[in-house]
N, C-alpha and C positions, 0 to 999 in steps of 0.2 A: 504494500500500500504506500503510494507516494505521500509526501508531506502535505500536499494540498488536499488530497482526498481524506487523509487522517484528520486534518483540521475541520473539514466539512462535516465528517461523521461525528466528531467531538462536539461541534456546534449544534448538530441535530439532536444529540442526546441531551445537551444542556437545555435546548429548546423544549424537549419533551418533559424534562424535569421541572422546568419553570412553568410549563403549561399545567402540569399536574398540581404543582404547588399552588397555582392560582385558582384551582377549582374550588377550594375552600377559602372563603374570604369573609372578613368581618367589616362592618361599617367603621369609620374613623372614631365614632363616639364610644365604641367598645374596644378598649385597648389597655396596655400597661398603665399603671398608676391611677386608674380610674377609681371613683368612689361609687359604690352601689347603695341605693336607699335601704336603710336597715329595716328589719322586721316587716318585710313585704315580699310580694311576688314580683320579681323584676324580669324583664325580657332579655334574653340573649338571642341575637338573630344574625343572619348573614346570607351568603350565597354559596352554592355548591352545584355539583352535577345533578341534573334532574334524577330523582329517585335515589339519590345517595343517602345512606343512613348516617345521621349525625349524632354524636355523643357529646354531652356537656357534663363535666365532672368538676364541681366546685370543691376546693380543698376542705371546706368546713362540713361537707356531707360525706356519709359513708358510701352512698350509692351514687348513681349517675342518672341523667335524664336523656331520653332518646327521642328523635323524630326523623322524618324523611323529607328531603328537599322536594318541593312541588315541581310540577312540570316546567315551570319557568325558572327553576333553580333557587327559589327563595325558601328559607326555613326560619322558624322561630320557636324558642322554648321558654317556658316560664320556670324560674328557679326561686326557691324560698331563701331569703337572706336572714342571717342571725342578728343578734344585737350588735351594736357598733363595735368595731375592732378591726383586726388585721395585723400583719400583712398576710394576704392569701394568694394562692395560685388558682387559676381556672384552666382546666384542660379541655380543649375542643378538638374532636377528632372525626374524620371521615376516612378518605383514602390518605389524607395527610393529617398532621397534628399541629395545632397552635397552642402554645402555653402562654397564658397571660400572667404577668408577674406584678407583684407589689400592689395588690388590690386591697382597698380599704372598704369597710362597711360603715356608713354614717348617714349624713343628711345632704341631700342634693337639691340645689336651687338653680333655676334658670334666671339669668340677668339679661333683660332685653329692653329695647326701646331705641331712642335716637342718640344724638351726640352727647347729651349729658350722662347717659349710661356708658357710651363708648369712651368718653374722656378718660385716659389712663391715669394711673397714680402719678406718673411723671409729669402730667399736664400736656396741653397742646402748645404749639409755638406761641410764645409770648403770653400764654394764658396758664397761670400756675394753679396747682392744687396745694392748699395750705398744708404745711407739714410733710410734704411729699418726700423730701430727702431722708428724713429720719424714719418715716414709715417704710420706705424701700430698704434702708439699711437694716432694719430689724424684722424683715419679712420672712426670713427662713423659717419654715414650719412644715414638717412632713405630714401633718394632719390637715393641711389645706391643699387641695388639688384644684387645678385650673384647666378649663378647656375653652379655647377661643376659636369660634367658627370664623373661617375666612368668608369675607363678604361675597355674596352671590345673589343672582336673581334669575327667575325662570317663569315661563308662561304656563308650565305644568308642574305638578308635584315631583320633586326629586327625592331620592332615597339614600343619599350619602352626602357628606360634606367634607371639606378639607379642614384639618385641625388635629391636635393631639393633646392628651392629658399630660400635664407637667406638675411637678411638685413646687409649691410656693418657695421662691428664692428671690433675692433682689433683682436678678436679671429678668425673671419671668414676671414678677409682680409689677415692675416698672411700666410694662406695656399693657397691663390688664386693667379692666374697668375699675376706676377708683371707687365709685359707688358700690359696685358689686364686691370688690375686695374688702372694703371697710365693713360692709354688712357681714360678710363671711367671717372676717377676723373677729369681730365682736361676738358673733354667734358661737364660734368655736371656743373662744376664751371662756365664755359663760357656761356652756353646756358640756364642755370637755369631751367633745365628740368630733370625729373627722367630718370635714365639710368639703363637698365638691361643688364648684361654681362653674356654670356653663354660660359663657358670654356669647350672645347672639344679638347684635345691634348694628345700626348703621345711622350715621348722622344725617339730619335733615329729612327724615322720612315720616310718612303719614301712616295713621293707623290702618287705613284700608289696604296698604301694601302688606301688612302683617296679618291680614284676615283671609280666610279661604273663600273660594268661588261660590260654593253653595250658600254660605252665610250672606255674602253680598247680593247674590242673585235673588234671595228670598225677601230681603228687607230694604235694599238700597238701589232702586232702579236708576238713580242718578249716575251710577258708576258704569262706565263702558267696560265690559268684560270680554270683548272681542279683541284679544291681544295678539299682536304680531311681533315675533321675536326681534325683528330689526328695528322696531319702533318703541320698545319699552324703555323705561328708566326706573330708578329705584323707588319712585312713588307711584308707579302703575299698580292698580289694584291687584292683589294676590301674589305679586312676584316675590316678595320677601318671605311670605308664609311658605310658598312653594319650595324655595331654595334654602331657607334658614330655620324653619320651624318643622315642617313636615318630616325632614330626615331624622329628627330627634324625638318625634312623638312617641316612639316605642320605649324610650329610655325612662325608667322609673325616677320620679322626682318627688320632693316634698312640696315645692311650691315655686312661685315666680315673683321676682321683683321687677318693676317696670318704671322707666323714666322717659316719658314721651308726652307730647301735647303741643309743642311749639309748631309743629308742622300742620296742625289742624286748627290753629287759633283763629283763623278767619271765618270758621264755620262752627261756632260752639254749639248751636242747636243740633246740628248733625252729629257732633261728637258725643252729645248727651245720649244719643241712641247707639252710635257706632262703637264706642269704647266698651260698654257693657256687652254688646253683641260679640265683640272680639274675645272678651274674657270667656263668655259662654262657649264660643266656638272652640277655644283651646281646651277648655275643661271637657267638653264632649269628646274631642278627639283623643285626648290623653286617657280618657276613660278611668279616671281616678277620683270621680266625684268632684265636689266643689273644693278643690285644693286651694290653699291660701294664695291670694294674689294681692300683693302690696305694691303701691305705686307712689311716686313722688309728684307732688303738685308743682307745676312750673313756677319758677321763682320770678319775682318782680324784675322787670328789665324795661329799658326805654324802647319798646317795640314801636317801630315807625309804620303803624298800620291804622286803618280806619276803625277796625273793630277793637274795642277795649279788651285786653287779654284777661281781665277779671271775669268775663263771661266764660272763658275756657276754664279758668280755675273753678268757677261755679259748676261747670259740667263735671269736672273731676270730683268735686265734693259730692255732687248728686250720685255719682257712681258708687262712692264709698257708702253712702246712706241707703242706696237702693239695691246693691248687689251683695249677696251673702258672702261672708268670709273674705272680704276685701278690707284694706286699710290704707290710709293716706299719710304720708310724711309731708307736713306743711313746711314751706320754706319762706314764709312772709318776712322773716327777720334776717335772712341771709342772702337776699338777692343782690345783684350788682347792676348799677345804672349803665355801666359801660361795656359789659360782656354778658352774652347770653349763657355763658358757662361759668356760673359762680364758683369760686375756689373752695368753698367750705364743703367738700365732698365727704369728709370723715363724719361730720355731724349728720349729714343726710343718711349715710350708711347706718349710723347708730339709731336714728329715728325709725328707719325701716326695721332694724333688729328688735326694737322695743315691741313692735307689733307681733313679731314671730315669737319672741321670748314670753310675752304675756299670754297670747292667744293660743299658740300651738304647743309651746314647751311648758306652759302652765306655771310660770314663775310668778308667785303672788307678791303683792306689795309694791309693784312698780306701775307707773302710769305709762300709757302707750299712745294716747291721742290728745291733741290739743283741744281747747274749748270749741264746742260746736254750737252755733246759734240754735236755740230751741223755740223761743216764743217772745212776744212783746206785749206790753201793757202800756196804754197811753193814759197818763195822769195829768190832765190839763195841758200845760205847755211842755211837759217832759215825757220822754219815752223810757220805759224800763225794760231792758233786754235780759232774758234768762238764757243760761247755757248748760249743756251737758258736758261731761268730762271736766268738771271743775269742783270736785267734792270738797276741796280745801280752799275754795274761793279762787278769785281771779287776781292778777297782779300785772303791773306794768314794769316790775322790777325798778321802781322808783324813777322811771322816766315820765315825761309828760305824756299822758294818754292822748294819742292823736289818730287821725285817719277816719274820724266819724263825720258823716253828713246827714242832714235831715231835710225832708221835703214836706210841703203841704200839698193840698189838692192840685196845685198848679204843676206838680211834678218837676219843680226846679229845686235842685239840691244846693244846700248851703253848708259851709263848714260849721261844725257843731262842737260844743263843749262836751266833755265826757268825764265821768268819775265812776270809780268802782265802789260797790257796796256788796262785799262778800262775793257771791257768785252771780251778781247782777251788774250791769253797766247802765248808768243813768245818762241819757243823752238829751241835749236841748240846744236851741239856738235862739238868740234874742230877735232874730229876723224872721222866725217862723212861729207864729202864735199858736197855730193848731197843727202840730206835726202828725203825719200819717205814715211815713216811711223812713227807714234808716238804712244807710249803707256804710260799710266799713272797708277801708283800703280798696276802694273801687276805682283803681287807676292802674295803668301799665306798670309804672315804677312807684313804689311806696315802701316804707319800712314799717313793718308791723310792730305794735307796742303792746298788744294784748296777749297774755299768756295764762296758763294755769301755774300753780306753784311748783310743778315739776320742770318748768322751763320750756314747755311745749307750746308753740304759738297757735293762735286762732287763725283759721282761714279767713280770707276776705269773704264777705257775705252781704246779702241784702234782704230786707224784709218784704220788698215788693217783687212783682213779676212783670214789670212794665218792659215793653220792647223799646229800646233806645234807637 
């Protein structure tokens, strides 16, 4: 056999070996260093030859689970996970074998939305995250694992993504979502359990891009769903759901944190319907019931738009009040006039974590929500406002209480005086003899001054439902 023939035969055998090795394949989300949701049935899935028998053997089990690949080569198995712990191996075999290493069992959260979720711990160009350098320096933690999806869009649902699980370290944390990381760090420190964070976000995107086609088709005729591949962009309806959510729907999670809304601020009425529909859509497809969905209210900023962004903040508040097992991290006190990406991301992550720690992990004695307007009473020239989530009363932390306006029947609002009386706010204006409505922080940029004693701010709100 001459040298050229020998090399050709050798190349052929390598090709056969590679082909066979490729027959058994896992999605990127199933890999070394991943975290699986504890005490639940989680899916392990992938692709193989049609009719191929697949074995999945977790190290924590004495036995194995078996299935057969469908005619299109897809397969999926459910395995029961133990209490939090690790490190474990998972062996997956058919005609070839894959051994997954360094697997932890713990709590898994998806971190999604637009640029304020995407903003990494190291910050954007000329846009810092407060305390980033120290946070990055001290970020090494083998009990925090990160998976960052590569951005993608598609006119039809995809079934795999690009990305890999990594262990938290300064190099990896620097480029990961700041809001997501600080949420996970706070959670892991308190519950002392491994935490897996899946980042799936894209700056400047709208909620309809993150929602599937059947949901939009059934309730939102204003969206054009006849998509052409060469004409889509990141805000085309369904395209981010298809490419960045559908591929991970099988992956067992505890819940979702979400930071988005700026992209829909010019249509707050639609967002009042769209955002809850998106949440319901994700919950239905994940098939894990009404899992927790906690989100950040967009922060005050000098939006140069006709529509006041307070209406979008109101839509977000309505979502929290009307959609089960949701929570809102209010940011009225930490907005920035000059940047849409406020630097106080660690505080945002902690406020999201309060919701999870109190509601999901049942830690008693902590507050998790800022004051929420409940009702009003008119007493001659003054309005008395009552609030929920203020058991120990309200406070301005010794600042001047500002941001209140009152209106009479003419629907013209005037700057008002305000004072706190336990868990009530009394509001009045000398120019409005008979007030009938109150608004608080009803502007694009404003700094909130109303809190409960836990330091959690009240959302902007209004007592009227007038259309401006």
